[in-house]
Backbone as CSV, one residue per row, in Angstrom:
resi,resn,N_x,N_y,N_z,CA_x,CA_y,CA_z,C_x,C_y,C_z
1,MET,89.489,62.908,120.396,89.434,63.749,121.545,88.717,63.097,122.718
2,ASP,89.242,63.381,123.983,88.768,62.764,125.083,87.213,63.114,125.151
3,LYS,86.459,62.042,125.446,85.035,62.195,125.393,84.626,63.140,126.543
4,ASP,85.297,63.064,127.713,84.974,63.906,128.876,85.130,65.376,128.519
5,ASN,85.926,65.767,127.527,86.007,67.158,127.063,85.126,67.577,125.942
6,ALA,84.358,66.562,125.345,83.512,66.896,124.212,82.179,67.498,124.515
7,LEU,81.868,67.568,125.774,80.691,68.121,126.299,81.066,69.173,127.333
8,VAL,80.316,70.332,127.355,80.440,71.280,128.416,78.995,71.608,128.836
9,VAL,78.789,72.195,129.975,77.515,72.421,130.512,77.258,73.777,130.852
10,PHE,76.175,74.427,130.457,75.840,75.781,130.805,74.337,75.690,131.338
11,GLU,74.207,76.039,132.601,72.912,75.930,133.260,72.145,74.631,133.101
12,ASP,72.932,73.562,133.315,72.418,72.141,133.240,72.043,71.721,131.770
13,LYS,72.491,72.524,130.899,72.213,72.070,129.408,73.609,71.740,128.696
14,LYS,73.679,70.667,128.026,74.879,70.215,127.436,75.139,70.911,126.052
15,ILE,76.414,71.286,125.905,76.838,71.852,124.670,77.955,70.988,124.060
16,ARG,77.797,70.535,122.814,78.892,69.765,122.114,79.950,70.699,121.624
17,ARG,81.187,70.184,121.745,82.283,70.973,121.190,83.323,70.027,120.733
18,ILE,84.334,70.509,119.811,85.363,69.740,119.318,86.629,70.568,119.057
19,TRP,87.711,70.086,119.275,89.036,70.758,119.148,89.476,70.745,117.627
20,HIS,89.455,71.824,116.943,89.683,71.916,115.585,90.534,73.161,115.226
21,ASN,91.642,72.942,114.504,92.560,73.998,114.011,92.955,74.721,115.382
22,ASN,93.333,74.044,116.341,93.984,74.658,117.413,93.023,75.531,118.299
23,GLU,91.709,75.308,118.215,90.820,76.035,119.052,89.515,75.242,119.241
24,TRP,88.732,75.600,120.142,87.424,74.897,120.381,86.396,75.537,119.331
25,PHE,85.556,74.507,118.789,84.462,74.942,117.951,83.202,74.264,118.632
26,PHE,82.131,75.169,118.719,80.903,74.632,119.465,79.811,74.472,118.487
27,SER,78.896,73.502,118.878,77.686,73.363,118.164,76.765,74.554,118.239
28,ILE,76.489,75.162,117.134,75.576,76.388,117.167,74.202,75.950,117.496
29,ILE,73.702,74.853,117.107,72.348,74.376,117.406,72.218,74.309,118.914
30,ASP,73.217,73.661,119.581,73.192,73.495,120.945,73.211,74.892,121.739
31,ILE,73.877,75.899,121.242,73.970,77.200,121.856,72.626,77.885,121.727
32,ILE,72.045,77.817,120.469,70.670,78.438,120.267,69.678,77.788,121.185
33,ALA,69.739,76.433,121.398,68.793,75.870,122.301,68.998,76.357,123.657
34,VAL,70.171,76.645,124.156,70.360,77.177,125.467,69.913,78.512,125.659
35,LEU,70.180,79.393,124.625,69.926,80.854,124.729,68.397,81.170,124.505
36,THR,67.801,80.268,123.640,66.455,80.743,123.297,65.367,79.792,123.831
37,ASP,65.722,78.667,124.415,64.702,77.731,124.915,63.748,77.229,123.701
38,SER,64.319,77.404,122.551,63.430,77.060,121.411,63.256,75.590,121.380
39,SER,61.941,75.161,120.921,61.787,73.682,120.823,62.170,73.200,119.420
40,ILE,62.519,74.156,118.535,63.072,73.846,117.286,64.216,74.660,116.862
41,PRO,65.389,74.458,117.581,66.463,75.251,117.370,67.035,75.322,115.927
42,ARG,66.900,74.188,115.250,67.289,74.100,113.859,66.649,75.196,113.002
43,ARG,65.292,75.285,113.227,64.478,76.286,112.416,64.941,77.668,112.749
44,TYR,65.211,77.894,114.104,65.730,79.165,114.521,67.097,79.593,113.919
45,TRP,67.954,78.554,113.918,69.220,78.833,113.220,69.104,79.059,111.707
46,SER,68.142,78.353,111.072,67.979,78.617,109.636,67.432,80.019,109.376
47,ASP,66.549,80.479,110.236,66.099,81.866,110.077,67.196,82.863,110.432
48,LEU,67.991,82.582,111.473,69.075,83.397,111.945,70.120,83.626,110.812
49,LYS,70.465,82.482,110.078,71.447,82.590,109.052,71.015,83.542,107.992
50,ILE,69.826,83.607,107.650,69.345,84.611,106.704,69.500,86.101,107.196
51,LYS,69.275,86.223,108.460,69.400,87.522,109.044,70.988,87.996,109.000
52,LEU,71.668,86.955,109.439,73.204,87.234,109.467,73.769,87.584,108.195
53,ASN,73.265,86.920,107.136,73.717,87.155,105.802,73.337,88.620,105.349
54,GLU,72.144,88.990,105.780,71.618,90.313,105.392,72.481,91.387,106.031
55,GLU,73.047,90.982,107.331,73.785,91.991,108.060,75.314,91.983,107.605
56,GLY,75.629,91.066,106.625,77.001,91.025,106.079,77.921,90.177,106.876
57,PHE,77.420,89.230,107.614,78.190,88.226,108.384,78.488,87.093,107.343
58,GLU,79.813,86.926,107.105,80.214,85.935,106.082,80.141,84.524,106.647
59,LEU,79.033,83.896,106.526,78.852,82.612,107.147,79.756,81.517,106.609
60,TYR,79.953,81.514,105.355,80.773,80.446,104.780,82.189,80.489,105.252
61,GLU,82.681,81.595,105.651,83.987,81.869,106.137,84.104,81.529,107.640
62,LYS,82.999,81.668,108.304,82.995,81.618,109.750,82.469,80.316,110.340
63,ILE,81.543,79.704,109.546,80.878,78.470,110.081,81.491,77.240,109.290
64,VAL,81.789,76.236,110.134,82.369,74.981,109.497,81.437,73.783,109.917
65,GLN,81.359,72.730,109.078,80.632,71.633,109.541,81.681,70.568,110.008
66,LEU,81.484,70.201,111.252,82.304,69.108,111.856,81.391,67.972,112.431
67,LYS,82.053,66.800,112.499,81.184,65.735,112.863,81.109,65.642,114.355
68,LEU,79.937,65.747,114.877,79.656,65.625,116.367,78.643,64.540,116.608
69,PRO,78.812,63.982,117.749,77.942,62.810,118.171,76.417,63.331,118.283
70,SER,75.499,62.531,117.900,74.109,62.807,118.186,73.474,61.945,119.217
71,SER,72.183,62.078,119.546,71.642,61.284,120.639,71.581,59.847,120.252
72,ASP,71.670,59.432,118.943,71.640,58.091,118.555,72.983,57.335,118.579
73,GLY,73.929,58.098,119.038,75.379,57.605,119.139,76.199,57.813,117.888
74,LYS,75.530,58.145,116.778,76.294,58.320,115.541,76.782,59.755,115.309
75,TYR,77.692,59.980,114.436,78.316,61.210,114.210,77.762,61.847,112.945
76,TYR,77.412,63.144,113.037,76.834,63.874,111.875,77.522,65.211,111.667
77,ASP,77.526,65.662,110.424,78.070,66.972,110.150,77.156,68.020,110.794
78,THR,77.787,68.904,111.582,77.022,69.940,112.443,77.675,71.299,112.273
79,ASP,76.919,72.261,112.038,77.253,73.561,111.958,77.992,73.998,113.287
80,CYS,79.208,74.378,113.137,80.066,74.825,114.352,80.695,76.146,114.187
81,ALA,80.976,76.790,115.224,81.739,77.999,115.079,82.686,78.147,116.291
82,SER,83.824,78.963,116.092,84.858,79.272,117.104,84.232,80.264,118.113
83,THR,84.924,80.361,119.198,84.535,81.289,120.251,84.369,82.659,119.680
84,LYS,85.322,83.072,118.880,85.187,84.525,118.311,83.938,84.696,117.398
85,SER,83.657,83.712,116.584,82.468,83.813,115.717,81.149,83.708,116.490
86,LEU,81.185,82.935,117.634,79.946,82.766,118.332,79.618,84.099,119.041
87,PHE,80.603,84.863,119.449,80.236,86.185,120.107,79.417,87.023,119.076
88,ARG,79.827,87.005,117.837,79.124,87.766,116.795,77.627,87.120,116.662
89,ILE,77.489,85.884,116.580,76.229,85.267,116.515,75.305,85.588,117.628
90,ILE,75.890,85.471,118.780,75.115,85.727,120.021,74.522,87.188,120.079
91,GLN,75.176,88.095,119.422,74.810,89.425,119.478,73.498,89.625,118.708
92,SER,73.109,88.629,117.841,71.921,88.703,117.021,70.819,87.831,117.674
93,ILE,71.085,87.329,118.833,70.010,86.475,119.509,69.543,87.289,120.806
94,PRO,68.296,87.783,120.778,67.831,88.466,121.975,67.585,87.444,123.036
95,SER,68.372,87.555,124.142,68.227,86.612,125.234,68.795,87.237,126.487
96,ARG,68.066,86.958,127.618,68.500,87.450,128.844,69.763,86.775,129.310
97,LYS,70.023,85.520,128.801,71.147,84.778,129.055,72.376,85.101,128.347
98,ALA,72.362,86.021,127.467,73.438,86.342,126.530,74.704,86.782,127.242
99,GLU,74.531,87.701,128.186,75.783,88.187,128.821,76.388,87.183,129.697
100,PRO,75.735,86.521,130.585,76.362,85.458,131.387,76.871,84.286,130.536
101,PHE,76.261,84.076,129.400,76.763,82.957,128.465,78.052,83.497,127.820
102,LYS,78.192,84.710,127.501,79.414,85.224,126.904,80.588,85.023,127.881
103,VAL,80.335,85.328,129.175,81.413,85.072,130.202,81.755,83.616,130.242
104,TRP,80.732,82.747,130.350,80.996,81.315,130.380,81.703,80.880,129.140
105,LEU,81.262,81.358,127.992,81.987,80.925,126.656,83.474,81.353,126.644
106,ALA,83.757,82.506,127.180,85.157,82.931,127.128,86.009,82.081,128.072
107,GLN,85.408,81.591,129.124,86.124,80.736,130.080,86.372,79.332,129.486
108,VAL,85.353,78.698,128.924,85.548,77.365,128.446,86.266,77.418,127.079
109,GLY,86.171,78.487,126.387,86.877,78.548,125.077,88.427,78.715,125.238
110,TYR,88.804,79.483,126.318,90.128,79.749,126.567,90.821,78.751,127.357
111,ALA,90.068,77.826,128.094,90.678,76.823,129.023,91.611,75.887,128.323
112,ARG,91.263,75.492,127.076,92.177,74.544,126.323,93.442,75.165,125.973
113,VAL,93.375,76.440,125.538,94.612,77.175,125.281,95.539,77.177,126.514
114,GLN,94.998,77.499,127.650,95.780,77.526,128.868,96.413,76.152,129.205
115,GLU,95.528,75.111,128.924,96.011,73.749,129.269,97.193,73.292,128.353
116,ILE,97.257,73.793,127.088,98.315,73.426,126.235,99.561,74.180,126.632
117,GLU,99.418,75.489,127.118,100.608,76.157,127.519,101.096,75.622,128.946
118,ASN,100.176,75.123,129.820,100.579,74.600,131.077,99.738,73.321,131.298
119,PRO,100.213,72.152,130.942,99.469,70.901,131.046,99.051,70.664,132.480
120,GLU,99.745,71.181,133.419,99.399,70.879,134.885,97.889,71.392,135.134
121,LEU,97.517,72.457,134.442,96.146,72.906,134.592,95.099,71.973,134.186
122,ALA,95.313,71.217,133.169,94.422,70.095,132.802,94.193,69.089,133.853
123,GLN,95.357,68.679,134.540,95.259,67.723,135.660,94.394,68.406,136.740
124,GLU,94.726,69.636,137.077,94.034,70.191,138.173,92.538,70.266,137.938
125,ARG,92.157,70.556,136.824,90.721,70.658,136.380,90.135,69.247,136.459
126,MET,90.888,68.238,136.069,90.329,66.862,136.168,90.216,66.441,137.562
127,LYS,91.115,66.779,138.389,91.079,66.479,139.883,89.784,67.100,140.470
128,GLU,89.497,68.401,140.139,88.335,69.171,140.620,87.105,68.389,140.178
129,LEU,87.113,67.921,138.902,85.908,67.161,138.384,85.591,66.067,139.129
130,TYR,86.637,65.226,139.338,86.419,63.909,140.073,86.089,64.141,141.581
131,GLU,86.638,65.195,142.145,86.346,65.521,143.451,84.829,65.854,143.572
132,GLN,84.377,66.702,142.652,82.957,67.086,142.650,82.080,65.893,142.547
133,LYS,82.473,64.794,141.763,81.679,63.635,141.687,81.777,62.733,142.931
134,GLY,82.595,63.071,143.876,82.696,62.354,145.132,83.764,61.231,145.194
135,TYR,84.725,61.292,144.289,85.826,60.188,144.340,86.832,60.759,145.423
136,SER,87.526,59.813,146.070,88.421,60.069,147.018,89.815,60.508,146.381
137,LYS,90.573,61.197,147.104,91.813,61.740,146.579,92.756,60.537,146.155
138,PRO,92.881,59.510,147.038,93.793,58.366,146.646,93.403,57.722,145.304
139,TRP,91.996,57.623,145.196,91.540,57.074,143.891,91.897,58.008,142.756
140,ILE,91.640,59.262,142.913,91.970,60.251,141.885,93.395,60.149,141.460
141,ASP,94.330,60.040,142.397,95.717,59.974,142.099,96.061,58.740,141.276
142,LYS,95.475,57.729,141.520,95.718,56.460,140.721,95.089,56.582,139.379
143,ARG,93.850,57.238,139.317,93.219,57.385,137.970,94.075,58.349,137.085
144,LEU,94.625,59.353,137.606,95.387,60.279,136.820,96.692,59.562,136.371
145,ARG,97.290,58.768,137.273,98.576,58.023,136.866,98.130,57.033,135.903
146,GLY,96.977,56.416,135.870,96.579,55.427,134.916,96.455,56.164,133.512
147,ILE,95.955,57.403,133.508,95.797,58.156,132.219,97.279,58.410,131.598
148,ALA,98.232,58.688,132.511,99.628,58.923,131.914,100.154,57.623,131.414
149,VAL,99.890,56.569,132.084,100.490,55.208,131.646,99.731,54.865,130.312
150,ARG,98.487,55.118,130.232,97.803,54.831,128.899,98.323,55.706,127.796
151,GLN,98.648,57.010,128.039,99.150,57.806,127.063,100.513,57.399,126.595
152,ASP,101.350,56.958,127.492,102.632,56.355,127.190,102.498,55.207,126.110
153,LEU,101.485,54.286,126.363,101.277,53.192,125.555,100.728,53.594,124.179
154,THR,99.847,54.537,124.214,99.220,54.915,122.794,100.254,55.714,121.990
155,ASP,101.184,56.418,122.700,102.296,57.088,122.039,103.128,56.129,121.412
156,GLU,103.457,54.930,122.074,104.325,53.866,121.583,103.599,53.256,120.358
157,TRP,102.386,53.000,120.422,101.716,52.446,119.288,101.717,53.241,118.081
158,LYS,101.517,54.537,118.273,101.503,55.531,117.222,102.845,55.562,116.564
159,LYS,103.910,55.492,117.276,105.261,55.506,116.741,105.493,54.301,115.814
160,ARG,104.743,53.253,116.082,104.946,52.001,115.359,103.846,51.736,114.321
161,GLY,103.118,52.869,114.015,102.192,52.678,112.884,100.705,52.429,113.178
162,ILE,100.488,52.436,114.509,99.093,52.189,114.899,98.447,53.453,115.002
163,ASP,97.345,53.720,114.116,96.677,55.010,114.088,95.176,54.984,113.920
164,LYS,94.626,53.730,113.896,93.129,53.661,113.725,92.500,53.408,115.101
165,ASN,91.363,53.993,115.224,90.682,53.726,116.485,90.335,52.301,116.679
166,THR,89.943,51.582,115.519,89.580,50.252,115.684,90.796,49.324,116.087
167,GLU,92.025,49.759,115.648,93.134,49.006,116.065,93.519,49.314,117.519
168,PHE,93.380,50.491,118.038,93.538,50.780,119.444,92.561,49.931,120.227
169,SER,91.331,49.853,119.835,90.319,49.140,120.550,90.688,47.659,120.663
170,ILE,91.106,47.099,119.498,91.437,45.597,119.574,92.598,45.412,120.406
171,LEU,93.634,46.123,120.413,94.792,45.958,121.244,94.457,46.139,122.722
172,THR,93.670,47.195,123.006,93.158,47.320,124.397,92.385,46.248,124.886
173,ALA,91.583,45.623,124.024,90.727,44.485,124.389,91.669,43.256,124.751
174,ASP,92.667,43.116,123.946,93.656,42.014,124.146,94.355,42.102,125.485
175,ILE,94.675,43.334,125.827,95.395,43.597,127.189,94.309,43.224,128.202
176,SER,93.180,43.662,128.090,92.148,43.560,129.102,91.685,42.071,129.344
177,LYS,91.597,41.431,128.208,91.131,39.959,128.208,92.280,39.157,128.782
178,ALA,93.454,39.526,128.599,94.649,38.732,129.193,94.690,39.100,130.734
179,THR,94.412,40.336,131.057,94.578,40.733,132.495,93.521,40.226,133.383
180,PHE,92.179,40.452,132.925,91.020,40.237,133.700,90.134,39.038,133.201
181,GLY,90.435,38.580,132.046,89.687,37.552,131.499,88.382,38.070,130.790
182,MET,88.274,39.418,130.662,87.185,40.100,130.107,87.712,41.230,129.171
183,THR,87.033,41.483,128.063,87.325,42.561,127.244,86.571,43.742,127.988
184,PRO,87.010,44.997,127.590,86.272,46.184,128.139,84.724,46.115,127.982
185,THR,84.338,45.688,126.885,82.768,45.515,126.733,82.180,44.437,127.694
186,GLU,82.867,43.405,127.844,82.404,42.364,128.694,82.484,42.898,130.172
187,TYR,83.605,43.663,130.413,83.764,44.210,131.835,82.612,45.128,132.135
188,LYS,82.192,45.982,131.150,81.096,46.891,131.433,79.771,46.117,131.812
189,LYS,79.544,45.141,130.980,78.385,44.264,131.293,78.419,43.663,132.657
190,PHE,79.644,43.240,133.036,79.757,42.651,134.310,79.460,43.786,135.472
191,LYS,79.864,44.924,135.181,79.646,46.003,136.248,78.330,46.694,136.078
192,GLY,77.507,46.334,135.006,76.204,46.933,134.775,76.192,48.308,134.320
193,ILE,77.237,48.766,133.529,77.261,50.066,132.895,77.155,49.936,131.470
194,ASP,76.942,51.035,130.776,76.812,50.985,129.337,77.744,51.986,128.582
195,LYS,77.354,53.245,128.459,78.113,54.279,127.800,79.216,54.949,128.606
196,GLU,79.108,54.679,129.982,80.043,55.324,130.904,81.469,54.810,130.626
197,ASN,82.490,55.600,131.006,83.886,55.185,130.994,84.188,54.128,131.961
198,LEU,84.569,52.973,131.536,84.783,51.885,132.430,85.679,52.122,133.492
199,ARG,86.851,52.848,133.279,87.886,53.040,134.252,87.378,53.996,135.284
200,ASP,86.330,54.812,135.045,85.813,55.651,136.170,84.894,54.799,137.130
201,HIS,84.755,53.531,136.736,83.972,52.651,137.600,84.802,51.484,138.245
202,MET,86.046,51.628,138.093,86.978,50.742,138.623,87.418,51.014,140.123
203,ASN,87.675,50.039,140.977,88.170,50.328,142.234,89.680,50.484,142.118
204,ASP,90.338,50.828,143.244,91.843,50.996,143.298,92.632,49.835,142.589
205,LEU,92.210,48.643,143.032,93.110,47.488,142.507,92.835,47.245,141.056
206,GLU,91.562,47.352,140.708,91.226,47.260,139.169,92.109,48.309,138.325
207,ILE,92.214,49.526,138.853,92.967,50.496,138.202,94.428,50.027,138.197
208,ILE,94.947,49.629,139.266,96.316,49.236,139.388,96.789,48.245,138.457
209,PHE,95.843,47.108,138.313,96.265,46.091,137.419,96.009,46.384,135.986
210,THR,95.126,47.357,135.740,94.920,47.939,134.401,96.293,48.637,133.946
211,MET,96.705,49.432,134.935,97.968,50.133,134.620,99.119,49.167,134.446
212,LEU,99.264,48.142,135.250,100.174,47.129,135.069,100.308,46.545,133.771
213,GLY,99.100,46.049,133.333,98.997,45.451,131.951,99.400,46.346,130.849
214,GLU,98.987,47.601,130.984,99.403,48.522,129.904,100.824,48.917,129.928
215,ALA,101.391,49.184,131.146,102.842,49.494,131.232,103.660,48.422,130.850
216,SER,103.308,47.163,131.122,104.053,46.019,130.733,104.016,45.864,129.162
217,THR,102.891,46.131,128.616,102.803,46.118,127.124,103.665,47.096,126.575
218,THR,103.838,48.323,127.059,104.593,49.422,126.607,106.053,48.974,126.574
219,GLU,106.504,48.344,127.704,108.009,47.941,127.727,108.261,46.837,126.883
220,ILE,107.368,45.829,126.709,107.540,44.775,125.701,107.470,45.207,124.250
221,GLU,106.703,46.325,123.987,106.750,46.869,122.666,108.120,47.519,122.340
222,ARG,108.718,48.198,123.301,110.013,48.860,123.129,111.067,47.797,122.956
223,VAL,110.988,46.633,123.584,112.069,45.597,123.408,111.833,44.820,122.159
224,LYS,110.680,44.409,121.721,110.360,43.521,120.681,110.284,44.272,119.442
225,GLU,109.879,45.494,119.522,109.667,46.331,118.280,108.774,45.700,117.270
226,PRO,107.532,45.354,117.483,106.715,44.647,116.648,106.447,45.436,115.349
227,LYS,106.395,44.719,114.212,106.169,45.454,112.880,104.710,45.293,112.419
228,SER,104.148,44.099,112.481,102.763,43.966,112.006,101.794,43.936,113.077
229,PHE,100.579,44.134,112.647,99.443,44.244,113.648,99.265,42.854,114.473
230,PRO,99.357,41.744,113.816,99.279,40.549,114.618,100.474,40.476,115.708
231,GLU,101.605,41.083,115.364,102.765,41.130,116.351,102.336,42.030,117.409
232,HIS,101.776,43.147,117.203,101.296,44.031,118.225,100.237,43.280,119.186
233,ARG,99.436,42.560,118.525,98.361,41.904,119.256,99.046,40.817,120.243
234,GLN,100.047,40.207,119.809,100.765,39.145,120.587,101.472,39.962,121.782
235,VAL,101.992,41.098,121.463,102.724,41.814,122.640,101.586,42.225,123.621
236,SER,100.524,42.759,123.127,99.409,43.165,124.023,98.876,42.007,125.010
237,LYS,98.887,40.785,124.458,98.439,39.777,125.255,99.522,39.330,126.149
238,GLU,100.798,39.465,125.822,101.834,39.199,126.758,101.922,40.261,127.911
239,GLY,101.725,41.546,127.599,101.643,42.519,128.640,100.538,42.281,129.613
240,GLY,99.349,41.900,129.029,98.265,41.638,129.930,98.578,40.431,130.801
241,THR,99.215,39.432,130.232,99.506,38.198,131.004,100.412,38.501,132.153
242,VAL,101.314,39.440,132.057,102.053,39.864,133.189,101.183,40.310,134.383
243,ALA,100.265,41.132,133.916,99.276,41.606,135.031,98.339,40.529,135.538
244,LYS,98.030,39.577,134.680,97.121,38.464,135.079,97.801,37.677,136.184
245,HIS,99.138,37.353,135.995,99.891,36.501,137.016,99.953,37.233,138.291
246,ALA,100.210,38.591,138.264,100.192,39.398,139.524,98.923,39.376,140.130
247,ARG,97.784,39.510,139.341,96.454,39.621,139.947,96.066,38.238,140.552
248,THR,96.322,37.154,139.913,95.959,35.868,140.352,96.728,35.513,141.632
249,GLU,97.953,35.940,141.611,98.791,35.600,142.865,98.223,36.373,144.066
250,LEU,97.853,37.581,143.897,97.238,38.413,145.011,95.879,37.886,145.377
251,GLU,95.036,37.356,144.377,93.792,36.699,144.771,94.077,35.474,145.569
252,HIS,95.107,34.727,145.289,95.340,33.486,145.904,95.889,33.709,147.366
253,LYS,96.573,34.887,147.560,97.099,35.250,148.886,95.952,35.749,149.732
254,THR,95.054,36.496,149.201,93.998,37.157,149.975,92.694,36.522,149.954
255,ARG,92.502,35.535,149.066,91.266,34.775,148.903,90.106,35.772,148.560
256,ARG,90.470,36.738,147.813,89.469,37.807,147.439,89.654,37.977,146.010
257,THR,88.464,38.214,145.318,88.500,38.563,143.829,88.903,40.000,143.649
258,ILE,89.636,40.254,142.583,89.972,41.653,142.194,88.819,42.335,141.442
259,MET,88.302,41.568,140.514,87.197,42.188,139.707,85.974,42.316,140.578
260,SER,85.440,43.519,140.503,84.272,43.847,141.353,83.120,44.287,140.412
261,LYS,81.902,43.928,140.818,80.695,44.455,140.126,80.338,45.866,140.559
262,GLU,81.045,46.293,141.465,80.857,47.649,141.990,80.945,48.763,140.813
263,ASN,79.959,49.633,140.775,80.147,50.852,139.920,79.637,52.042,140.784
264,TYR,80.041,53.142,140.130,79.655,54.411,140.807,78.490,55.220,140.157
265,LEU,77.564,54.596,139.638,76.505,55.293,138.917,75.645,56.045,139.918
266,ASP,75.346,55.356,141.038,74.296,55.917,141.908,74.812,56.606,143.131
267,GLU,76.034,56.364,143.489,76.583,56.928,144.698,78.071,57.378,144.461
268,PRO,78.593,58.402,145.223,79.961,58.753,145.189,80.859,57.619,145.635
269,GLU,82.000,57.435,145.019,82.858,56.293,145.195,83.198,56.143,146.641
270,ASN,83.642,57.210,147.340,84.029,57.076,148.723,82.801,56.650,149.703
271,GLU,81.633,57.126,149.380,80.387,56.723,150.173,80.059,55.294,150.111
272,LYS,80.089,54.792,148.776,79.713,53.520,148.398,80.639,52.501,149.064
273,ARG,81.985,52.772,149.202,82.874,51.798,149.725,82.600,51.605,151.233
274,LYS,82.037,52.626,151.846,81.820,52.484,153.312,80.825,51.408,153.630
275,ARG,79.875,51.179,152.728,78.880,50.208,152.979,79.116,48.810,152.285
276,LEU,80.183,48.731,151.540,80.543,47.363,150.858,80.878,46.396,151.915
277,LYS,80.294,45.280,151.867,80.737,44.199,152.911,81.921,43.558,152.367
278,LYS,82.867,43.012,153.154,83.972,42.316,152.726,83.636,41.042,152.186
279,PRO,84.419,40.621,151.048,84.152,39.288,150.448,84.200,38.159,151.432
280,ASN,83.457,37.182,151.299,83.430,36.010,152.110,84.208,34.856,151.367
281,PRO,85.384,34.565,151.937,86.198,33.477,151.332,85.401,32.101,151.117
282,GLU,84.403,31.877,151.947,83.675,30.698,151.831,82.704,30.578,150.607
283,THR,82.197,31.868,150.162,81.185,31.894,149.141,81.729,32.587,147.830
284,ASP,82.664,33.511,147.963,83.059,34.250,146.809,83.923,33.502,145.914
285,GLU,83.680,33.452,144.624,84.410,32.646,143.681,85.837,33.203,143.407
286,ILE,86.738,32.514,143.506,88.149,32.933,143.254,88.552,32.355,141.897
287,PRO,88.886,33.180,140.859,89.294,32.638,139.568,90.517,31.680,139.654
288,SER,90.458,30.681,138.816,91.610,29.827,138.877,92.854,30.416,138.319
289,THR,94.041,30.271,139.007,95.343,30.718,138.592,95.687,30.191,137.126
290,LYS,95.037,29.107,136.667,95.423,28.509,135.390,94.615,29.174,134.279
291,SER,93.714,30.125,134.613,92.898,30.708,133.572,93.622,31.595,132.662
């Protein structure tokens, strides 16, 4: 699931969720923390489960344990409940936030269903999110197009037997290394970011050449029809190389590097660009076209 959809926020507090059995399931511990402001929500939930059992609430049928990320970055089995079950649980939690939270829960719980029925809604919500973060509309258009290009590529990989996250990561790293001379991990270090989404910190041209590398890989996949994982890796490197040649040609013509250390951690994208000075051809390093 998209990491951007794995967290939702109520009154500045994060609530983890996961798409399971065609509906959202939410972390009960996170919701208790929001509604009760308890310093030990796990203890509160333990006591509440006893109360719910006494009231005839069939916990074992309503509560499921799903793996959710923790603060240490690892995934642990976590008590989760669907929107419908949470409404029942909330009734047993005395809180002034209960009613506004129910309204909020109904909205975020139903949003995914609406998006499945009408995928354009998902794009509109994503646009709104990026606009709220301060990104320019031209950048947002490229970012959304890049998501579509990426989806085409992953669909192609899946059709040819690539189904493990580690395999996706390796192939993606091959494309990036060929395109920019850096894997995504190296690119993040270059930009000074850590857990953030790398593509959300790319400028227009970085996004464009990322798209070109992935679109080229998709087309070569369809033509060559690789069977083994090493063959897929070779295709990924070839797709990235197409983008590299285009990138280095543009850098040669403009005497400007495409790869930028610019990130958008501290300022909105459109504000930050206003104060960026233009590269100096006398001092800025231009990568060799032979790399």
